C-alpha positions as CSV (number, residue, x, y, z in Angstrom):
1,X,21.1,-11.0,-40.3
2,X,19.4,-10.3,-37.7
3,X,18.9,-6.8,-37.3
4,X,20.8,-5.9,-33.5
5,X,18.6,-3.2,-31.7
6,X,20.3,-0.6,-28.1
7,X,18.8,1.8,-25.6
8,X,20.2,4.6,-25.5
9,X,19.8,6.3,-22.1
10,X,19.3,10.2,-22.5
11,X,18.2,13.4,-20.5
12,X,14.4,13.4,-19.3
13,X,12.3,15.5,-21.4
14,X,12.9,19.4,-20.5
15,X,16.9,18.3,-18.8
16,X,19.8,19.2,-19.7
17,X,21.8,16.7,-19.2
18,X,21.3,13.6,-16.8
19,X,20.8,12.9,-13.0
20,X,24.1,14.5,-11.7
21,X,24.0,12.1,-8.9
22,X,24.1,8.8,-11.7
23,X,27.7,6.9,-11.1
24,X,30.1,7.4,-13.7
25,X,30.4,4.5,-14.9
26,X,26.9,3.7,-15.4
27,X,26.0,2.3,-18.8
28,X,24.3,4.5,-21.0
29,X,24.1,2.2,-24.1
30,X,22.6,-1.7,-23.6
31,X,21.8,-4.1,-26.5
32,X,18.4,-6.5,-26.7
33,X,18.9,-9.7,-27.4
34,X,16.5,-10.7,-29.9
35,X,15.9,-14.2,-28.5
36,X,14.6,-13.8,-25.0
37,X,12.5,-10.8,-23.4
38,X,14.9,-7.8,-22.2
39,X,13.5,-6.8,-19.0
40,X,13.2,-3.6,-17.8
41,X,13.1,-2.3,-14.2
42,X,14.9,-2.4,-10.4
43,X,15.8,-5.4,-9.5
44,X,18.9,-7.3,-10.7
45,X,18.0,-10.0,-12.7
46,X,16.4,-7.6,-15.6
47,X,18.4,-7.5,-19.0
48,X,19.0,-3.3,-17.9
49,X,18.8,-3.2,-13.8
50,X,18.2,0.7,-13.0
51,X,18.3,-0.3,-9.2
52,X,20.2,3.4,-8.9
53,X,18.5,6.5,-6.2
54,X,18.0,8.7,-9.2
55,X,15.2,6.2,-10.8
56,X,13.1,5.1,-7.8
57,X,10.0,5.1,-10.3
58,X,10.8,2.6,-11.5
59,X,8.6,-0.9,-10.5
60,X,10.7,-4.1,-9.9
61,X,9.9,-5.3,-13.4
62,X,8.8,-2.7,-15.0
63,X,9.0,-3.3,-18.8
64,X,10.0,-5.2,-21.7
65,X,11.3,-5.4,-24.9
66,X,10.5,-8.6,-26.9
67,X,11.9,-9.3,-31.0
68,X,9.1,-11.4,-33.0
69,X,9.4,-12.8,-36.2
70,X,8.8,-10.0,-38.6
71,X,5.7,-10.2,-41.0
72,X,7.7,-10.3,-44.0
73,X,10.4,-12.2,-44.3
74,X,12.1,-14.9,-42.3
75,X,16.1,-13.4,-41.2
76,X,14.6,-9.9,-39.2
77,X,12.9,-9.1,-36.3
78,X,10.5,-6.2,-35.5
79,X,10.9,-5.2,-31.4
80,X,8.1,-5.0,-28.7
81,X,7.2,-3.0,-26.7
82,X,4.8,-3.6,-23.2
83,X,4.5,-2.0,-19.6
84,X,4.8,-4.9,-16.5
85,X,1.8,-3.2,-14.8
86,X,4.4,-0.9,-13.5
87,X,3.5,1.5,-10.3
88,X,4.2,5.0,-12.5
89,X,3.3,3.9,-16.0
90,X,6.0,3.8,-19.4
91,X,5.9,6.8,-21.5
92,X,6.5,6.0,-25.1
93,X,6.9,9.4,-27.3
94,X,5.9,11.2,-24.5
95,X,2.5,9.4,-24.1
96,X,1.5,7.0,-21.8
97,X,1.3,3.8,-23.0
98,X,-1.6,1.3,-22.9
99,X,-1.0,-1.4,-24.7
100,X,2.1,-3.2,-25.8
101,X,3.6,-0.8,-29.4
102,X,5.6,-1.7,-31.9
103,X,9.1,0.0,-31.6
104,X,10.8,2.3,-34.4
105,X,13.7,3.4,-35.0
106,X,14.6,6.7,-33.3
107,X,11.5,6.4,-31.0
108,X,11.8,7.4,-26.8
109,X,9.9,5.5,-24.3
110,X,10.8,7.3,-20.6
111,X,9.8,4.5,-17.4
112,X,7.7,7.0,-15.0
113,X,7.0,10.6,-16.0
114,X,10.0,11.2,-14.2
115,X,12.0,8.3,-14.8
116,X,15.1,7.5,-17.1
117,X,14.3,7.6,-21.0
118,X,15.7,5.8,-23.7
119,X,15.9,6.9,-27.1
120,X,15.8,3.0,-29.1
121,X,18.2,2.2,-31.7
122,X,19.1,-0.4,-34.9
123,X,22.3,-1.2,-34.9
124,X,24.7,-1.8,-37.8
125,X,23.0,-5.8,-38.7
126,X,20.7,-4.0,-40.7
127,X,19.9,0.0,-41.0
128,X,16.7,0.0,-41.9
129,X,15.3,-2.3,-39.9
130,X,12.0,-4.1,-41.0
131,X,9.1,-1.5,-40.1
132,X,7.0,-3.3,-37.6
133,X,3.6,-4.7,-39.2
134,X,0.4,-1.2,-39.0
135,X,-2.6,-3.3,-39.5
136,X,-2.1,-6.3,-37.0
137,X,-2.0,-6.0,-33.2
138,X,0.2,-9.4,-33.0
139,X,3.1,-10.7,-34.5
140,X,2.9,-13.9,-36.3
141,X,4.0,-16.7,-34.9
142,X,4.3,-20.3,-34.2
143,X,1.2,-21.7,-31.4
144,X,3.0,-23.0,-28.3
145,X,2.2,-24.9,-25.5
146,X,2.4,-22.2,-23.1
147,X,0.0,-20.5,-25.1
148,X,-2.6,-23.0,-24.7
149,X,-1.4,-24.0,-21.4
150,X,-0.1,-20.0,-19.8
151,X,0.5,-22.0,-16.3
152,X,3.6,-23.7,-18.0
153,X,5.2,-20.8,-18.6
154,X,5.6,-18.8,-15.1
155,X,8.5,-18.6,-13.5
156,X,10.0,-18.6,-9.6
157,X,7.9,-14.5,-9.6
158,X,4.5,-16.6,-10.6
159,X,3.9,-16.4,-6.5
160,X,4.6,-12.6,-6.1
161,X,3.0,-11.8,-9.1
162,X,-0.7,-11.3,-10.3
163,X,-2.6,-11.2,-6.7
164,X,-2.5,-14.3,-6.5
165,X,-2.1,-14.8,-2.8
166,X,-4.4,-12.1,-1.7
167,X,-7.3,-14.1,-4.4
168,X,-6.5,-17.3,-2.9
169,X,-7.5,-16.1,0.4
170,X,-10.1,-14.0,-0.9
171,X,-11.3,-17.4,-2.5
172,X,-10.5,-20.0,0.8
173,X,-13.2,-16.9,2.7
174,X,-16.0,-17.6,0.2
175,X,-15.6,-21.3,1.2
176,X,-15.7,-20.3,4.1
177,X,-18.5,-17.7,4.5
178,X,-20.9,-20.4,2.5
179,X,-19.7,-22.8,5.4
180,X,-21.0,-20.6,8.1
181,X,-24.1,-19.8,6.3
182,X,-26.8,-19.7,9.0
183,X,-24.6,-19.0,12.1
184,X,-24.7,-15.4,12.5
185,X,-21.2,-15.6,15.2
186,X,-19.4,-17.3,12.2
187,X,-20.1,-15.4,9.5
188,X,-19.9,-11.6,11.2
189,X,-16.4,-13.2,12.5
190,X,-15.1,-14.1,9.1
191,X,-16.6,-11.8,7.0
192,X,-15.5,-9.1,8.9
193,X,-11.4,-10.4,9.1
194,X,-11.7,-10.5,5.5
195,X,-13.0,-6.7,5.2
196,X,-10.2,-5.6,7.9
197,X,-8.1,-8.0,5.5
198,X,-9.0,-6.3,2.7
199,X,-9.5,-2.8,4.1
200,X,-5.6,-3.4,5.3
201,X,-4.0,-4.6,2.2
202,X,-5.5,-2.3,-0.4
203,X,-5.5,0.9,1.3
204,X,-2.5,0.8,3.5
205,X,0.2,-1.9,3.0
206,X,0.0,-1.7,-1.0
207,X,0.2,2.6,-0.6
208,X,2.8,2.2,1.6
209,X,5.5,-0.5,-0.4
210,X,7.6,-1.2,2.4
211,X,8.2,-5.3,3.2
212,X,7.0,-6.2,7.0
213,X,6.0,-9.6,7.2
214,X,3.5,-10.2,7.6
215,X,3.3,-12.7,11.2
216,X,4.8,-9.1,12.5
217,X,1.5,-8.0,11.8
218,X,-0.7,-10.5,12.8
219,X,0.9,-11.2,15.8
220,X,0.1,-6.9,16.2
221,X,-3.7,-7.3,15.5
222,X,-3.8,-9.9,17.6
223,X,-1.4,-8.5,20.8
224,X,-3.8,-5.4,20.5
225,X,-6.6,-7.6,21.0
226,X,-5.3,-9.3,24.1
227,X,-4.7,-6.2,25.3
228,X,-8.6,-5.0,24.9
229,X,-9.1,-8.3,27.1
230,X,-6.2,-7.2,30.1
231,X,-6.5,-5.4,33.6
232,X,-5.4,-2.4,31.4
233,X,-8.4,-1.6,29.5
234,X,-10.6,-0.8,32.6
235,X,-7.5,0.5,34.4
236,X,-7.5,3.0,31.6
237,X,-10.6,4.1,31.5
238,X,-11.1,4.8,35.3
239,X,-8.1,6.5,34.3
240,X,-9.4,8.6,31.1
241,X,-12.5,9.5,32.1
242,X,-13.1,9.6,35.5
243,X,-10.3,11.1,36.8
244,X,-9.6,12.9,33.9
245,X,-12.4,14.9,32.4
246,X,-13.3,12.1,29.9
247,X,-16.3,10.7,30.3
248,X,-17.9,10.9,27.3
249,X,-21.2,13.0,26.8
250,X,-24.2,11.7,26.8
251,X,-28.1,12.9,25.3
252,X,-29.7,16.0,27.2
253,X,-26.1,16.4,29.7
254,X,-26.5,20.0,28.8
255,X,-22.7,20.2,27.4
256,X,-22.0,22.6,24.7
257,X,-20.5,21.6,21.5
258,X,-16.6,22.7,22.7
259,X,-17.1,20.4,25.8
260,X,-18.4,17.8,24.6
261,X,-15.0,17.6,21.7
262,X,-12.6,18.1,25.1
263,X,-14.2,15.3,26.9
264,X,-13.7,13.3,23.8
265,X,-10.6,14.0,22.7
266,X,-9.7,12.7,26.8
267,X,-11.9,10.0,27.1
268,X,-11.8,8.9,23.3
269,X,-8.6,10.3,21.5
270,X,-6.2,10.4,24.0
271,X,-7.5,7.3,25.7
272,X,-7.7,4.3,22.8
273,X,-4.5,6.4,20.5
274,X,-2.2,5.2,23.8
275,X,-4.0,1.7,23.5
276,X,-3.3,1.2,20.2
277,X,0.6,2.5,20.8
278,X,1.3,-0.3,23.1
279,X,1.7,-3.2,19.9
280,X,3.9,-0.3,18.4
281,X,6.0,0.3,21.6
282,X,6.0,-3.3,21.7
283,X,7.2,-4.4,18.4
284,X,9.6,-0.8,18.8
285,X,11.2,-2.7,22.3
286,X,11.5,-6.0,21.1
287,X,13.6,-4.4,17.7
288,X,16.1,-3.5,20.5
289,X,16.9,-6.8,21.9
290,X,16.6,-9.0,19.1
291,X,19.5,-10.1,17.0
292,X,19.8,-9.6,12.9
293,X,17.9,-11.1,11.4
294,X,14.6,-10.5,13.9
295,X,15.4,-7.4,14.5
296,X,14.6,-5.4,11.4
297,X,11.8,-7.6,10.4
298,X,10.0,-7.2,14.1
299,X,11.3,-3.7,14.9
300,X,10.6,0.0,14.6
301,X,13.2,1.5,12.7
302,X,11.0,4.5,10.6
303,X,7.5,5.4,9.7
304,X,7.0,3.1,7.0
305,X,7.6,0.5,9.8
306,X,4.9,2.8,11.9
307,X,2.3,3.2,9.4
308,X,1.7,-0.2,8.9
309,X,2.0,-1.5,12.4
310,X,0.3,0.6,13.9
311,X,-2.5,0.3,11.7
312,X,-2.6,-3.5,12.1
313,X,-2.6,-2.2,15.9
314,X,-5.9,-0.2,15.6
315,X,-7.3,-3.3,12.9
316,X,-6.7,-5.6,15.8
317,X,-9.4,-3.0,18.0
318,X,-11.9,-2.4,15.3
319,X,-12.7,-5.5,15.2
320,X,-12.5,-6.6,18.9
321,X,-14.9,-3.7,19.2
322,X,-17.2,-3.9,16.4
323,X,-17.3,-7.6,17.2
324,X,-17.6,-8.2,20.5
325,X,-19.3,-4.6,21.6
326,X,-21.4,-2.6,18.8
327,X,-23.0,-5.7,17.1
328,X,-23.8,-7.7,19.8
329,X,-25.8,-4.5,21.5
330,X,-27.5,-3.8,17.8
331,X,-28.6,-7.6,17.5
332,X,-29.4,-7.5,21.1
333,X,-31.4,-4.5,20.5
334,X,-33.1,-5.7,16.8
335,X,-34.1,-9.2,18.5
336,X,-36.5,-7.8,21.4
337,X,-37.9,-5.1,18.9
338,X,-38.5,-6.9,15.6
339,X,-36.8,-10.6,16.2
340,X,-34.3,-12.5,15.6
341,X,-34.2,-12.0,11.8
342,X,-34.4,-8.5,12.2
343,X,-31.1,-8.4,14.5
344,X,-29.3,-10.9,12.6
345,X,-29.8,-8.2,9.6
346,X,-29.3,-4.9,11.6
347,X,-25.7,-6.7,12.9
348,X,-24.3,-7.2,9.5
349,X,-25.5,-4.0,8.5
350,X,-23.5,-2.5,10.8
351,X,-21.0,-4.5,11.1
352,X,-20.2,-4.1,7.2
353,X,-19.5,-0.6,7.1
354,X,-17.7,-0.1,11.0
355,X,-14.6,-2.3,9.2
356,X,-14.8,-0.3,5.8
357,X,-14.7,1.9,7.5
358,X,-11.9,1.8,9.7
359,X,-9.4,2.7,7.0
360,X,-10.7,6.1,7.6
361,X,-10.8,6.1,10.9
362,X,-8.9,3.5,13.6
363,X,-6.2,2.6,11.2
364,X,-6.1,6.0,9.8
365,X,-5.5,7.5,13.5
366,X,-3.0,5.2,14.5
367,X,-1.1,4.9,11.3
368,X,-0.6,8.2,11.8
369,X,0.7,8.2,14.7
370,X,2.8,5.2,13.6
371,X,4.0,7.9,11.5
372,X,5.7,9.8,14.3
373,X,6.5,7.0,16.5
374,X,9.0,5.8,13.1
375,X,10.2,8.9,12.6
376,X,10.8,9.9,16.1
377,X,13.1,7.0,15.5
378,X,15.0,8.7,12.5
379,X,14.9,12.2,14.2
380,X,16.0,10.6,17.9
381,X,17.0,14.4,18.8
382,X,13.9,15.9,18.3
383,X,12.3,12.3,20.0
384,X,10.0,13.5,22.3
385,X,8.2,16.4,20.6
386,X,7.6,14.2,17.5
387,X,5.8,11.8,20.2
388,X,3.9,14.7,21.7
389,X,3.0,16.5,18.1
390,X,2.0,12.3,16.6
391,X,0.0,11.4,20.0
392,X,-1.6,15.1,20.4
393,X,-2.8,15.0,17.2
394,X,-3.9,11.2,16.2
395,X,-6.0,12.0,19.4
396,X,-7.8,15.0,17.5
397,X,-8.2,13.4,14.1
398,X,-10.3,10.5,16.7
399,X,-11.7,13.2,18.5
400,X,-13.2,15.3,15.9
401,X,-14.4,11.9,14.1
402,X,-16.9,10.8,17.2
403,X,-17.1,14.6,17.6
404,X,-19.0,14.4,14.0
405,X,-20.6,11.9,14.8
406,X,-22.9,14.2,16.9
407,X,-23.5,16.3,14.2
408,X,-24.6,15.7,10.9
409,X,-23.7,12.4,8.2
410,X,-22.7,15.5,5.8
411,X,-20.1,16.7,8.6
412,X,-18.9,12.6,9.6
413,X,-17.8,12.4,5.5
414,X,-15.9,14.9,6.2
415,X,-13.7,13.9,9.2
416,X,-13.3,10.6,7.5
417,X,-11.9,12.3,4.5
418,X,-9.7,14.3,6.4
419,X,-8.4,11.5,8.3
420,X,-7.7,9.3,5.1
421,X,-6.4,12.6,3.4
422,X,-3.8,12.8,6.4
423,X,-2.5,9.6,6.8
424,X,-1.8,9.4,2.8
425,X,-0.3,12.7,2.9
426,X,2.3,10.9,6.0
427,X,2.4,7.2,3.6
428,X,4.0,9.4,1.0
429,X,6.2,11.5,3.0
430,X,7.3,7.8,4.4
431,X,8.1,6.4,1.6
432,X,10.4,9.7,0.4
433,X,11.9,8.5,3.7
434,X,12.3,6.2,3.8
435,X,16.1,3.8,4.4
436,X,15.1,0.9,2.1
437,X,13.2,3.3,-0.5
438,X,15.3,1.9,-3.1
439,X,12.4,-1.6,-2.7
440,X,9.2,-0.1,-2.5
441,X,6.7,-1.8,-4.1
442,X,4.5,0.7,-3.1
443,X,1.3,0.9,-6.2
444,X,0.7,3.9,-7.6
445,X,-3.0,5.3,-7.7
446,X,-3.3,8.8,-9.2
447,X,-1.6,10.9,-6.8
448,X,0.9,8.5,-5.3
449,X,2.4,7.4,-8.0
450,X,2.8,10.4,-9.1
451,X,4.9,12.2,-5.5
452,X,5.2,9.0,-3.5
453,X,7.8,7.6,-5.7
454,X,10.4,9.9,-6.0
455,X,13.3,10.3,-4.5
456,X,14.0,11.4,-1.7
457,X,15.4,14.7,-0.4
458,X,18.6,15.5,2.0
459,X,16.9,16.1,5.6
């Protein structure tokens, strides 16, 4: 007779009792099936579903416990615990789990360093059970067709796992770059688009962990590109740089460092952050008039919406500015002085750092302002104060980058690190404030995984 295994919910280490806001009918003991995988996670199809506010550190699919035939005795099984690439990790007896591990009665496993804690025990079917093999990393079992052809074992969640879509886009982009070899204009546009998408996805979208349809984000970036080509842009340039004191400083104009900063604050910070806010405000307005479910998909309802939309608008701005202004300028200059090949190389050398740096530049400033725009929706009583602080601080960060660029690379590095750090702080705060935090899929980087997924406190 196979031993029956159970997980018993216990207080986390250092706690005297279970979370007080846990429902009274929440199960304290879970039986484990020896015939299938026992997934633990927030998704409703998990064998042990933990979609409760006190357990926000738990991933959608966090860990799995599975029974295997034991090395000794055909009627017994051993149990294996495996982490499913969760954002906050799985801990076994206080240590973070690396590879899979064989469980023995009395083992304590915890989902995340602050998540739910369980004790593993064997039921009355066999109080001793079989001790797991210590010399072999995997249990002895028959070779199956799905082991030889792993694609056959994938389920309906396959297309949402393992970075399949980003990897497929990368493959398609690589093929397109090969096809564009020898045509610098198309090559630069394809590479610029890919760098912008990759930076946005890896360092903003995944860290936000908030679902916003990609077509909404792409349309936001496209709307920004259209605004830059519209009459609104030259009118804004005239207003901020001729009517207001925002004329850009030039070499030899005799301005002090403070005067240079003041002009950059008006002529680049306030000007460009105002323009990049327009697509976000458009989404806010559309969310007020569209019917469900479109209003939720398109609209601006919380800080994470604002961060994603603001950074998307900034991506469109950075692409147009880099490919339409800076790269052509440096290519033309180098072509005249050193030839065509030197011009093409110089354009490529400028393209890559400008678009990779957008995560600490345009995307950081506008994502940070987007946080405040979303916050103003949640805290509408203080709407104008919140928007004023957000607009001013985003413009200040933007001006600081340009002002540091007039000095040394060291100060430019400091300005970039500050901007990205401020954006990360806004993302973590936005995650804690999010009304939809139970569905958050945020990637757990070193610091984000420890602080960003904690349950939100009452404001």
